[in-house]
Structures are given as C-alpha cells and as structure tokens.
C-alpha positions in Angstrom: 28.4 183.8 51.9 24.8 184.8 51.2 25.5 185.0 47.5 26.9 181.4 47.6 23.6 180.1 49.0 21.6 182.3 46.6 23.5 180.9 43.7 23.1 177.4 45.1 19.4 177.9 45.5 19.1 179.2 41.9 21.0 176.2 40.6 18.8 173.8 42.6 15.7 175.5 41.4 16.9 175.6 37.8 17.9 171.9 37.9 14.6 170.8 39.4 12.7 172.8 36.7 14.7 171.2 34.0 14.0 167.7 35.5 10.3 168.5 35.7 10.3 169.6 32.0 12.2 166.5 31.0 9.7 164.3 32.9 6.8 166.2 31.3 8.4 165.7 27.9 8.9 162.0 28.4 5.3 161.6 29.5 4.2 163.5 26.4 6.4 161.3 24.2 4.9 158.2 25.8 1.4 159.5 25.2 2.1 160.3 21.5 3.8 156.9 21.0 0.7 155.2 22.4 -1.5 157.3 20.1 0.8 156.4 17.1 0.6 152.7 18.0 -3.3 152.9 18.1 -3.3 154.6 14.6 -0.9 152.0 13.2 -3.3 149.2 14.5 -6.2 151.0 12.8 -4.2 151.3 9.6 -3.4 147.6 9.6 -7.1 146.8 10.0 -8.0 149.1 7.2 -5.3 147.5 4.9 -6.7 144.1 5.8 -10.2 145.2 5.0 -9.1 146.7 1.7 -7.3 143.5 0.8 -10.2 141.3 1.8 -12.6 143.6 -0.2 -10.3 143.5 -3.2 -10.1 139.7 -3.0 -13.9 139.3 -2.8 -14.4 141.7 -5.7 -11.7 140.5 -8.1 -10.7 136.9 -7.0 -11.9 135.5 -10.4 -10.0 138.0 -12.5 -7.4 139.8 -10.4 -4.9 142.3 -11.8 -1.7 140.5 -12.9 0.2 141.9 -9.9 -2.2 140.2 -7.5 -2.7 136.8 -9.2 -0.3 135.0 -7.0 -1.7 136.5 -3.8 -5.3 135.8 -4.8 -4.4 132.2 -5.7 -2.6 131.8 -2.3 -5.7 133.2 -0.5 -8.0 130.8 -2.4 -5.7 127.9 -1.6 -5.7 128.8 2.1 -9.5 129.2 2.1 -9.9 125.7 0.5 -7.5 124.2 3.1 -9.4 125.8 5.9 -12.7 124.4 4.5 -11.1 120.9 4.3 -10.0 121.2 7.9 -13.4 122.3 9.0 -15.0 119.4 7.1 -12.5 117.0 8.7 -13.4 118.3 12.2 -17.1 118.1 11.4 -16.7 114.5 10.3 -14.7 113.6 13.4 -17.5 115.2 15.5 -20.1 113.2 13.5 -21.8 116.3 12.1 -22.3 118.0 8.8 -23.6 121.5 7.8 -26.8 122.4 6.0 -25.9 123.9 2.6 -28.7 126.4 2.9 -28.5 127.8 6.5 -25.1 126.4 7.7 -26.6 124.8 10.8 -24.6 121.9 12.3 -26.6 118.7 12.0 -25.9 115.0 12.9 -24.5 113.1 9.9 -27.5 110.7 9.9 -30.0 113.5 9.5 -32.1 113.7 6.3 -33.6 117.2 6.8 -32.3 120.3 8.5 -34.1 121.0 11.7 -33.6 124.7 11.3 -34.7 125.4 7.7 -36.2 122.1 6.6 -33.8 121.7 3.6 -33.4 118.2 2.4 -29.8 117.2 2.9 -27.6 115.7 0.2 -26.0 112.4 1.0 -23.6 112.9 -1.9 -21.1 114.6 0.4 -17.7 113.1 -0.2 -15.9 111.9 2.9 -12.8 113.9 3.5 -11.2 112.1 6.4 -9.7 109.2 4.6 -6.0 109.3 3.9 -3.7 107.7 6.6 -0.1 108.8 6.6 2.2 105.7 6.1 4.9 107.4 8.2 3.1 108.5 11.4 -0.4 107.1 11.1 -2.1 110.6 11.1 -5.5 110.8 9.5 -5.5 113.4 6.7 -7.9 114.8 4.3 -8.8 112.8 1.2 -7.2 115.5 -1.0 -4.1 115.9 1.0 -0.8 115.4 -0.7 1.3 115.7 2.5 0.7 114.8 6.1 -0.4 117.6 8.4 1.5 116.1 11.3 4.9 114.9 9.9 4.9 116.5 6.5 5.5 113.2 4.7 4.2 112.5 1.3 0.9 110.7 1.1 
C-alpha cells in the first residue's frame, strides 16, 4: 500500500513539474512573440523611412521600377496640399510662403517674418458638385463626397 502512495506521489510531482515547465514555456513564448512584434514595428518604420528618403532623393528621376509609386506619392501629396488649402480657405486663413505661419486672408504682410504676401493665390474652393452640392477643389474632377464627375 505504501508503494501505491509513493507511486501516486511521484506521478503528482512529475505532473506538476511538467505543468510548471509548460507554463514557463508559454510565458517565454509570449515574451518572445512580444519582442518579435516590437522588432516588426521597428522594421516597418525603417522601411517607411527608407521609402520616404528614396522618394525625396529621386522623385524627379526615379528608377523605372519606382516610377508608378513615386507618381502615386506625388499625386497624394498634391491632393493633401489641395485639401489643406481648402480647409484654410474655409477657415479664412492663408499661409506665409516664407515661414508657413497661418495668417488672415486679408493680411498684406506676415506678422511673424514680415514677408509681403502674394494676392495672386488662386482660390481652390470653387467647384460645386451638381449631384450632391458638395464644395470641391477647383482642380477636382470628381466629388469628394459622392464620387460623381464634376
């Protein structure tokens, strides 16, 4: 009878040691996975920096493999610039070309750097969508709200 309890005790001890090892292994796996995720995030940031640096350096004459991507980036940057201009106009402001300070549209000089401001700036907010009435940029070919042709 003693040997039965000794064997039972050994089995319980062995099983608990195996469970502890598995728990420890699972914790280690979770820790390594978290570290791997952190490294993947760093890698994505580095890839993005590399791409941005390449674009800035070679946007005028990219390698033939990158022409479409660089043109796409340029188009996105132009669209963002148009949207920023639309927002500025709706707010009644413009930006100084020299120091980029926000200034009231009526201003003649920049209060930050003293630069004389051009009044030759083309108004961007001008095209009204015939389908939904949304005000779009003057260069827009399709509506930003409904997608209809302008």
